[in-house]
C-alpha positions as CSV (number, residue, x, y, z in Angstrom):
1,M,-26.2,6.9,60.3
2,D,-29.2,6.3,62.6
3,C,-31.2,4.1,60.2
4,A,-28.4,1.5,60.3
5,C,-27.9,1.4,64.1
6,H,-29.6,-2.0,64.7
7,K,-28.3,-3.1,68.1
8,I,-28.6,-6.7,69.3
9,D,-28.2,-7.1,73.0
10,D,-28.4,-10.9,73.2
11,K,-25.8,-12.5,70.9
12,K,-27.2,-15.9,71.5
13,S,-30.5,-14.9,69.9
14,L,-28.8,-13.9,66.7
15,T,-30.0,-15.9,63.7
16,R,-29.5,-15.7,59.9
17,R,-32.6,-13.5,60.0
18,D,-30.7,-11.0,62.1
19,I,-27.9,-11.0,59.6
20,A,-30.4,-10.4,56.9
21,I,-31.8,-7.4,58.9
22,G,-28.3,-6.0,59.1
23,L,-27.7,-6.3,55.4
24,A,-31.2,-4.9,54.7
25,A,-30.3,-1.8,56.7
26,S,-27.5,-1.1,54.2
27,S,-30.0,-1.7,51.3
28,I,-32.3,0.9,52.9
29,A,-29.4,3.3,52.9
30,I,-28.9,2.7,49.2
31,V,-32.6,3.3,48.4
32,T,-33.0,6.4,50.5
33,G,-29.6,7.8,49.6
34,C,-30.0,7.6,45.8
35,E,-29.9,10.8,43.7
36,T,-29.1,11.7,40.1
37,N,-26.0,13.8,39.6
38,S,-26.7,16.7,37.2
39,K,-23.1,16.8,35.9
40,T,-22.8,13.1,35.2
41,G,-26.4,12.0,34.7
42,R,-25.6,9.0,36.8
43,S,-27.6,7.7,39.9
44,Q,-25.4,7.8,43.0
45,I,-25.5,6.5,46.6
46,V,-25.1,9.8,48.6
47,F,-26.4,10.1,52.1
48,I,-23.8,12.4,53.6
49,P,-25.1,16.0,53.6
50,D,-23.0,18.5,51.6
51,A,-22.6,20.8,54.6
52,Q,-21.2,18.0,56.7
53,L,-18.7,16.9,54.0
54,E,-17.6,20.5,53.5
55,A,-17.1,21.0,57.2
56,L,-14.9,17.9,57.3
57,S,-13.1,19.2,54.2
58,I,-12.3,22.5,55.9
59,S,-10.9,20.6,58.9
60,V,-8.7,18.4,56.7
61,W,-7.6,21.5,54.6
62,N,-6.5,23.4,57.7
63,D,-4.6,20.3,59.0
64,I,-2.8,19.9,55.7
65,K,-1.8,23.6,55.7
66,I,-0.4,23.2,59.2
67,K,1.6,20.0,58.5
68,T,2.8,20.7,54.9
69,K,5.1,23.5,53.9
70,I,3.4,26.2,51.8
71,S,5.3,27.6,48.9
72,T,6.4,31.2,49.0
73,D,6.6,31.3,45.2
74,N,4.0,33.9,44.3
75,N,4.3,33.2,40.6
76,A,3.4,29.6,41.2
77,R,0.6,30.4,43.5
78,N,-0.9,33.0,41.1
79,R,-0.5,30.5,38.2
80,V,-2.5,27.8,40.0
81,A,-5.2,30.4,41.1
82,S,-5.5,31.7,37.6
83,I,-5.9,28.4,35.9
84,G,-8.1,27.0,38.6
85,G,-10.2,30.1,38.5
86,K,-10.9,29.8,34.7
87,I,-12.0,26.2,35.2
88,T,-14.2,26.8,38.2
89,K,-15.8,29.7,36.4
90,V,-17.1,27.4,33.6
91,V,-18.0,24.7,36.1
92,N,-19.9,27.0,38.4
93,I,-20.3,25.1,41.7
94,P,-22.8,27.0,43.8
95,N,-21.6,28.3,47.2
96,A,-18.0,27.1,46.7
97,N,-15.4,29.2,48.6
98,W,-12.4,28.6,46.3
99,E,-9.0,28.7,47.9
100,Y,-5.7,27.7,46.3
101,E,-2.4,26.7,47.8
102,V,0.9,25.4,46.4
103,F,2.7,23.0,48.7
104,D,6.4,23.1,48.7
105,T,7.1,19.3,48.5
106,P,8.3,17.1,45.6
107,E,5.2,15.1,45.3
108,I,3.6,14.9,41.8
109,N,0.1,15.4,43.0
110,A,-2.9,17.8,43.4
111,F,-6.3,17.6,45.0
112,V,-9.5,19.5,45.3
113,L,-11.7,19.1,48.4
114,P,-15.5,19.6,48.5
115,G,-16.2,23.2,49.2
116,G,-13.5,24.5,46.9
117,K,-10.1,23.9,48.5
118,V,-7.4,23.3,45.9
119,G,-3.9,22.0,46.7
120,V,-1.1,21.6,44.1
121,Y,2.3,20.2,45.0
122,R,5.6,21.7,43.6
123,G,6.5,18.3,42.1
124,L,3.5,18.5,39.8
125,L,4.4,22.1,38.7
126,N,7.9,20.9,37.8
127,L,6.4,18.0,35.7
128,V,3.8,19.9,33.6
129,Q,5.2,21.5,30.5
130,N,2.5,24.2,30.1
131,D,-0.7,25.7,31.5
132,A,-2.9,23.3,29.5
133,Q,-1.3,20.3,31.2
134,L,-1.9,21.8,34.6
135,A,-5.4,22.6,33.6
136,C,-5.9,19.0,32.8
137,V,-5.0,18.0,36.3
138,L,-7.1,20.7,37.9
139,G,-10.0,19.9,35.6
140,H,-9.8,16.3,36.6
141,E,-9.7,17.1,40.4
142,I,-12.5,19.6,40.1
143,A,-14.5,16.9,38.3
144,H,-14.3,14.7,41.4
145,V,-16.1,17.5,43.3
146,T,-18.8,18.2,40.7
147,S,-19.4,14.4,40.5
148,K,-19.7,14.2,44.3
149,H,-17.2,11.3,44.3
150,A,-16.0,12.0,47.9
151,S,-19.5,11.8,49.3
152,E,-20.4,8.8,47.2
153,R,-17.2,7.0,48.2
154,M,-17.7,7.7,51.9
155,S,-21.3,6.6,51.7
156,Q,-20.4,3.4,50.0
157,V,-17.7,2.6,52.5
158,M,-20.1,3.2,55.4
159,D,-22.8,1.2,53.7
160,T,-20.4,-1.7,53.0
161,Q,-19.1,-1.6,56.6
162,I,-22.6,-2.1,57.9
163,G,-23.0,-5.3,55.9
164,M,-19.5,-6.5,56.9
165,N,-20.2,-5.9,60.6
166,A,-23.4,-7.9,60.3
167,I,-21.6,-10.8,58.6
168,Q,-18.7,-10.7,61.0
169,T,-21.2,-11.0,64.0
170,G,-23.1,-13.7,62.2
171,V,-20.2,-16.1,61.5
172,T,-19.5,-16.5,65.2
173,K,-22.7,-18.6,65.3
174,F,-21.4,-21.2,62.9
175,A,-19.6,-24.3,64.2
176,I,-16.2,-23.4,62.7
177,S,-12.9,-22.6,64.3
178,S,-12.0,-19.1,65.2
179,E,-9.2,-19.2,62.6
180,A,-11.7,-20.3,59.9
181,Q,-14.0,-17.5,61.0
182,K,-11.2,-15.0,60.7
183,N,-10.2,-16.3,57.2
184,L,-13.9,-16.1,56.1
185,V,-14.3,-12.5,57.2
186,T,-10.9,-11.6,55.7
187,T,-11.8,-13.2,52.4
188,L,-15.2,-11.3,52.4
189,G,-13.3,-8.1,53.2
190,L,-10.9,-8.7,50.3
191,G,-13.8,-9.4,48.0
192,V,-15.4,-6.1,49.0
193,Q,-12.1,-4.2,48.6
194,Y,-11.2,-5.7,45.2
195,G,-14.7,-6.4,43.9
196,I,-16.4,-3.2,44.9
197,L,-14.4,-0.4,46.4
198,M,-11.3,-0.4,44.2
199,P,-13.2,-0.8,40.9
200,F,-15.6,1.9,42.1
201,S,-12.6,4.2,42.6
202,R,-11.3,3.4,39.2
203,N,-14.8,4.3,37.8
204,H,-14.5,7.6,39.6
205,E,-11.1,8.2,38.0
206,A,-12.6,7.4,34.5
207,E,-15.5,9.8,35.1
208,A,-13.2,12.6,36.3
209,D,-10.9,12.1,33.3
210,I,-13.7,12.6,30.8
211,L,-15.4,15.5,32.6
212,G,-12.0,17.1,33.2
213,L,-11.3,17.0,29.5
214,H,-14.5,18.9,28.8
215,Y,-13.8,21.4,31.6
216,M,-10.4,22.3,30.4
217,K,-11.7,22.8,26.8
218,K,-14.5,25.1,28.0
219,A,-11.9,27.1,30.0
220,G,-9.9,27.7,26.8
221,Y,-7.2,25.0,27.1
222,D,-6.2,22.4,24.5
223,P,-7.5,19.1,25.7
224,R,-5.0,17.2,23.5
225,E,-2.3,18.2,26.1
226,S,-3.8,15.7,28.4
227,I,-2.2,12.9,26.3
228,K,1.2,14.5,26.5
229,L,0.8,14.9,30.3
230,W,-0.1,11.3,30.9
231,E,2.7,10.1,28.6
232,R,5.1,12.0,30.8
233,M,3.4,10.6,33.9
234,Q,3.8,7.2,32.5
235,I,7.6,7.6,32.3
236,V,7.7,8.9,35.9
237,Q,5.4,6.3,37.5
238,K,7.0,3.2,36.1
239,T,4.7,1.0,38.3
240,S,4.9,-2.7,38.1
241,A,1.6,-3.3,39.9
242,T,-1.3,-4.7,37.9
243,E,-4.3,-2.5,37.3
244,F,-6.5,-4.9,39.3
245,I,-5.0,-3.9,42.6
246,L,-4.7,-0.2,41.8
247,T,-7.3,2.4,42.8
248,H,-6.3,4.5,39.8
249,P,-6.2,3.2,36.3
250,N,-2.7,2.7,34.8
251,E,-1.5,5.2,32.3
252,E,-2.1,3.0,29.2
253,T,-5.8,2.6,30.1
254,R,-6.1,6.3,30.9
255,I,-4.4,7.5,27.7
256,A,-6.6,5.2,25.5
257,R,-9.7,6.5,27.2
258,L,-8.7,10.1,26.7
259,K,-7.9,9.5,23.0
260,S,-11.2,7.9,22.5
261,E,-13.0,10.9,24.0
262,L,-10.9,13.4,22.1
263,V,-12.0,11.7,18.8
264,K,-15.6,12.0,20.0
265,M,-15.0,15.7,20.6
266,G,-13.8,16.1,17.0
267,Y,-10.0,16.1,17.5
268,R,-7.5,14.1,15.5
269,V,-5.1,12.1,17.8
């Protein structure tokens, strides 16, 4: 990102003003990179061009297909393509080149990359009880794309790193030990990770949950199946980690949010 490449050749001349300039560079990125997402109505920090992100996605997609065993189960592949196709039809993402793969591994997971690359793992297909539950997962993942979460996330990480680099350079000027400097930067880094990036990811998950619910309904699937899916997932996950250190919300939080949205949509839960 050219606007943030503020190079300082003489470290001895670095002052708190220089740190402020480095932090201001990230602020400029925020201002110049703001846009309102038509799907969510929310203002976003996005300064990575769609074409660039899609090119990166294709590279990642090809790499995954090389390194991960692709299923030869045509019924499973057709099922994913059919359900995914119904959802993408109602979502209508311009210029997306949709491609579907089922990966023959036991992971309970799925993903959708910008540009329309959809991957579903055998473990997820074994978990879901019906097409509506699979539609719930695909609707959620496609919602990440319509919401431009990947671009927003990458933009924020880049923006945060600019500020962190400026701070890390600046603390070397203070009369404290190298160990204290390291601890300060580490603490700041943890503050960014747990205070900004992780909650931001959880916000993305919440947004994708709600949008995905509406996508699956528009595609003809019963959104109430989302509750049954996450109740099953809750049994499988059995995580003991607190929600604070998770990038994804725990199942209790997710189920409560989905039930609340279903009530708003007119369903009895």
